[in-house]
N, C-alpha and C positions, 0 to 999 in steps of 0.2 A: 515685225511680223503682223500682218493683218489677218483678222478672222471675221467670220460672218456671225451676226446675232440674228436669229430668225425673226422676221422673214427677210428683212432688207437692210439691216445696218452693217456698216463696215466699222469694226472696232480694232484698236491696237492697245497693247499694254503701254501706257504712256511713259515715254522716256522723260518727258518734262517734269514728272513728279517721281522719277526713280522707280516707276512701276508699283508704287506702294498703295495707290488708290484704285487699283483694278483697271479693267478695260475702259477706254475712252472712245467715244464715237468720233470718227474722222470723216464719215460720209454715209450716203445711203442711196437707195434706188427705189423709186415708186413706179408702178406700172398701172395702166388703165386700158382695158380692151375697148376697141372701137369697131363696131360692126362684127362681122364674122371672122375676119382675118387680120384685123389691125390692132396694134398695140402702141400706145404712147408711153415712152419712158422719160422719167425725170430723174436726173442723176445729179447729186450734190456732193461736192468734195471740198472740205476745208483745206485750202492750199497754203495761203500765206498769212493766216490769222495769227496774231500774237495773243498771249494769255488773256490780256484785258479785252480783246475783241470777241472772244468766244461767247456763244449764246448761253451756254450752261456750263457748270463746273465739270460735267461728265464728258466734255468735248475736248478735242485736240485738233491739230492741223499737221500737214506735211512738214511745214517749217519747224514746228515745235518738236516733231519726232525725229528731226535731224535729216529729213529728206530735202531734195532739191525742189524749191517752189517754182520751177520753170513751168508756167501754165501751158505754153505751146507744146513742150515735150510731153507733159502729162496728158494733154488732150490727144496727141497723136498715139501715145501708148494705149490710152483708154479706148479710143475708137478702134484700134487694131484688135485689142482683146475682145471688145464687144462684137465686132464682126465675126470673130471666131466662134464666140458663144451663140450668136444668132444662127450661124450655120449649123452648129450642133443641135440647137433647138428645132430648127426646120427639119433636120434629118432624124429627129427622135433618137439622137445618140445617147445611150445610157451613161456615157462618161460624164456628161453634163451634170446629172443628178448625183452621180458618185463623187464628183469633185465638190459639189455643194455640200454634201454630207460630210466629207473629210474636213472642210473648212468651217463648218458650222459649230461654233463654240457652245451653242445651246444644248446640243446632244449630250446626254449624260449628266446634265446639271439639274439641280432643284430650281424650279422657277415658279413665280406667280405670274399669271396672265390676266390682265384686265381686258375683258371682252367688250366689244362695242355696245352690248346691251346692258352694261353696268355690272354684270356678274364677274366673279373672280374664280379662276381655276388654278389649283396649285398641285405640284407633283414633280416627278422626274421625267425629263424629256427622254423618251424611249427611242425616238428617231424622227425621220421625215419620210412620209409615204411617197409613193410614185407620183402623186399629184401635187406634191410640195406642202402638204398639210403637216402641222406639228402633231406628234403623237405624245401625249402626256399621261403618265400613269400615276395614280394616287395610291397604288398598292392593291386596289380592288378592281378597278376598271381603267380602261385607257380611253381618253378623250381625243377626238380628232379635231384639232383647232384650225380654222380657216383664216382667222384674222384676230388680232389683239395686240396689246402692248406687253411684251415679255420683259419681266424683271428678273435678272439672274440673282439668286440669293447669295449672299456672302456669308460663309460659315467659318 
């Protein structure tokens, strides 16, 4: 089962380690706006990597998770799903954000967020707003996070 870790990581409970070490990153998506109406997407997916090939211990691959490392089949499925999501985005379909919120494992978790300016924000993720920003509450105030490295606390 794949989940999303805000803002752009795809994580799984690693079968390769019996699920005992928590979620492992299997892929991610980066986006960059170009002009007024353009977006460049970069999508990475660890497909057939073996344990010794992984870039960091917190990573996994389709192969290690027991999936079929058929690159062509994965690409066709990915492009079909992406076309559906792009159509939802263009149509401002609220289901797109609802689906993201349901799949986002960051919501409800205590997190530390390393911000690009070097500061750190800690608290419980209260949700994701309609613009895709992370809402983090420290018990007194809620911060609206636009970018940063999210670390899920293990308790």
